[in-house]
C-alpha positions, 0 to 999 in steps of 0.5 A: 175288426169287432171281437166281442168277448163275454165272461164273468169274475166276481168281486164285492164292493163294500164301503171302501172298495171292492173285496175279491172273491175271485181271481188273485191280482197275479192270476191273469185271465186270458180272452181271444188274446187280451190278458186282464185281472181285478187290481186287489185295492183299486185307487180311484179316489171314489168310496167304491169302485172296481179296476181291471188292468188289460194287456194286450197280449196277442191281439191290438185294439186299434179302434179301441176296448171298451168293457162294461161290469154288471153290478148287482145287489144281495138279492140278483138285481143289476143296480148297475153297468158301469162303463170304461174304456180306451181309444186304442190298445196295441199289442204289448200295451196295458191300461188300467180300466176303472169302474165307479160305483154308485149303489150304497149297499153290497153289490157284486160286480162281474165283467159283462162284455168286454169288445175290441175293436 
C-alpha cells in the first residue's frame, strides 16, 4: 500500500544549520498516522542541514518511508531537493531524517512529500 503525504513547513538555513521559523520542536505535526517535527538544533556534521523526527503513531510503513525537502533561495527559486528515507518504519518506531543543504546562501526549506509504503 502506498500513501502520499504532502505538506509544507518552513525552516531557515544559515551557515551553521537551520533556524526554525515555524513549529517548535515540541509541537508534532500529524498526517495519515505519521507524526513528525523539526529538530531545533540538528547534529548532522555538515555546515547546513535540516532534520526531522518521525514516528509511525497510527500506521506502519513496512516497505519504507521516503521524504523530500524543497529548498528555495530568497527569490523563491528551487536550489535543492534533498531526500532521506528509512527502509521500514513500524507502528511505534521513530527515526531521524537528515536533509543536507549544498546551497551557500540563505535558503528556506519545506517538507515537500512524504511517502509511506
